C-alpha positions in Angstrom: 74.9 35.2 170.1 77.3 35.7 167.2 77.9 38.3 164.8 76.1 35.4 162.2 73.1 35.3 164.4 72.7 39.4 165.5 71.1 41.1 164.0 71.8 44.0 161.8 70.0 47.5 163.4 67.1 49.4 161.2 66.9 45.8 159.2 62.8 45.0 159.7 63.0 42.5 157.2 64.2 38.8 157.1 62.1 35.8 158.1 63.4 36.5 162.2 61.1 39.0 162.6 58.2 37.8 160.5 58.1 35.1 163.5 57.8 37.1 165.7 54.4 38.7 164.4 55.5 42.3 163.5 52.5 44.3 162.6 53.1 45.8 159.0 53.8 49.3 159.5 50.3 51.6 158.8 50.3 53.2 155.2 50.9 56.5 154.7 49.4 59.6 152.8 51.1 62.5 151.6 49.6 65.5 152.5 50.0 68.8 150.0 51.9 70.9 152.9 54.2 67.7 152.4 53.6 66.6 156.1 52.6 62.7 156.6 49.5 61.2 158.5 48.3 58.2 158.6 45.7 56.6 156.7 42.5 55.0 159.0 42.1 51.3 158.3 39.3 49.5 156.7 38.0 47.8 160.4 38.6 52.0 161.7 36.0 53.3 159.1 33.2 50.4 159.2 33.3 50.4 162.6 32.7 53.9 162.6 30.1 53.8 159.9 28.4 51.3 161.8 28.3 53.7 165.2 27.2 57.2 163.8 24.1 54.8 161.4 22.9 53.9 164.6 22.9 57.6 165.6 21.1 58.3 162.9 18.6 55.6 162.5 17.7 56.5 166.3 17.1 60.3 165.2 15.6 58.7 162.3 13.2 57.2 164.4 12.2 60.5 166.1 12.0 62.4 163.5 9.8 60.1 161.8 7.3 59.9 164.8 7.7 64.1 164.9 6.6 63.9 161.2 3.9 61.1 162.1 2.1 63.3 165.5 2.1 66.7 162.8 0.5 64.6 159.9 -1.9 63.0 162.2 -5.6 65.8 161.2 -6.6 67.2 164.9 -5.4 65.0 167.3 -1.8 66.7 167.6 -1.2 67.7 163.8 -3.0 70.9 162.0 -6.0 69.3 160.4 -7.0 66.9 157.6 -4.0 66.4 153.8 -4.3 69.6 151.3 -4.7 68.4 148.0 -1.5 70.7 147.3 1.3 68.6 147.1 3.3 70.7 148.4 1.8 72.8 151.8 2.8 74.5 154.7 2.2 71.4 157.4 4.4 68.9 155.0 7.5 71.6 155.2 6.9 72.0 158.8 6.8 67.6 159.0 10.3 67.5 157.1 12.3 70.0 159.3 12.6 67.2 162.1 15.1 65.0 159.0 17.3 68.1 159.1 19.2 67.9 161.2 20.2 64.4 160.0 21.5 65.2 156.9 23.1 67.6 158.8 25.0 65.9 161.7 28.0 64.2 159.6 28.3 67.7 157.3 28.9 70.1 160.7 30.7 68.0 162.5 32.8 66.7 159.7 33.5 70.6 158.6 34.0 71.7 162.5 36.2 69.3 164.2 36.8 67.0 161.3 35.2 63.8 162.4 31.6 62.7 163.6 31.0 60.8 167.1 31.7 56.7 165.1 35.2 58.6 163.5 35.3 59.9 167.4 34.9 56.4 169.1 37.4 54.8 166.4 40.8 57.3 166.5 40.2 58.6 163.2 39.3 61.8 161.4 38.7 63.4 157.9 41.1 65.9 156.8 41.4 68.3 153.7 44.5 66.0 151.8 46.2 69.9 150.7 46.4 71.0 154.2 45.9 68.9 156.5 43.1 70.6 158.1 39.2 69.6 159.0 37.6 70.2 156.0 36.4 73.6 154.6 32.2 73.4 155.2 31.6 74.3 151.4 33.7 70.0 150.6 32.1 68.8 153.6 28.6 69.9 152.2 29.7 67.8 149.0 30.8 64.9 151.0 28.5 64.0 153.0 25.6 64.9 150.4 27.8 62.1 147.8 27.7 59.8 150.8 24.2 60.5 152.0 21.4 59.8 148.7 19.8 57.5 150.6 18.0 60.5 152.3 15.7 61.7 149.3 13.9 58.3 148.2 13.7 57.2 152.0 11.4 60.9 152.9 10.2 60.1 150.1 8.2 56.8 151.3 7.2 59.2 153.3 4.6 60.0 151.0 4.6 57.4 148.4 3.7 53.5 148.1 6.2 51.4 147.0 4.4 50.3 144.1 6.1 48.1 141.7 7.6 50.9 139.0 6.8 53.7 140.7 9.1 56.8 140.9 10.3 55.9 144.8 11.0 52.3 143.9 12.9 53.9 141.2 14.9 56.2 142.8 15.6 54.2 146.2 17.1 51.8 143.7 19.3 54.0 141.9 20.6 55.9 145.1 20.7 52.1 146.6 23.3 51.4 144.6 25.0 54.8 144.1 26.0 54.6 148.2 27.5 50.9 148.2 30.1 51.8 144.9 30.6 54.9 147.2 30.9 53.2 150.5 32.7 50.3 148.1 34.9 52.6 146.5 37.6 52.9 149.4 39.0 49.5 148.9 40.0 49.9 144.9 40.8 54.1 145.5 44.2 55.3 145.9 45.4 56.3 149.3 42.0 54.5 150.2 40.1 57.8 149.0 36.6 56.2 148.1 34.6 59.1 145.3 33.2 61.2 147.8 37.0 61.5 149.2 38.5 62.2 145.6 35.9 64.7 144.8 35.8 66.9 148.1 39.9 66.2 148.5 39.6 64.5 151.5 41.3 61.4 153.0 40.4 59.9 156.1 42.7 59.5 158.9 44.0 59.2 162.3 43.5 61.7 164.6 47.5 61.4 165.6 49.3 64.4 164.2 50.4 65.3 160.9 54.4 64.2 161.2 56.8 67.0 159.4 58.6 65.7 156.3 62.3 65.2 156.7 64.1 67.9 155.3 66.7 65.2 153.4 64.0 64.0 152.3 62.6 61.0 153.8 59.5 61.2 156.6 60.5 61.7 160.2 59.9 59.3 163.1 
């Protein structure tokens, strides 16, 4: 090979590289510490959300059965419904749904990842520290993502008649949840509204790379 044909060392551009099908370098995010981490791609986040949705769906089915059993008059429940809209039986019947709401909040605050995120090799970290977010940040992040929980639970008590409060709440919550999940596509560093508000970012499970003292990132 002549000198004219031999590519320069470190030159990653040019038709020759494109012809070999080189992968586009993964996008990086700079943390408040100056370290950099690799952002999770959209596919990883989508597959993680699907996996978690399946787990939550199974849990929701179990919780619905528990609530149905509690509501049964006489059989396994605690008697016929009382006229008051808020009863001890009603409160108890909703206890089964609490773990579904807390699942992502506790998992993200504890290890920075849910089971779905773990399976995809991604995690949530504070953009300031690179560590798992605080319980408070995780709570608000999960709340912003789970607005659909409240109307779904309300459907266990009310029908979906046109113009009902449950229908209106369900519609608003569905629109909000859709916009929150779509906001990662136009947000800086693939951060959705829930990430921007809570100071978090979704990255791969790779450890942070310390910044080069001379100004560049280490390899």
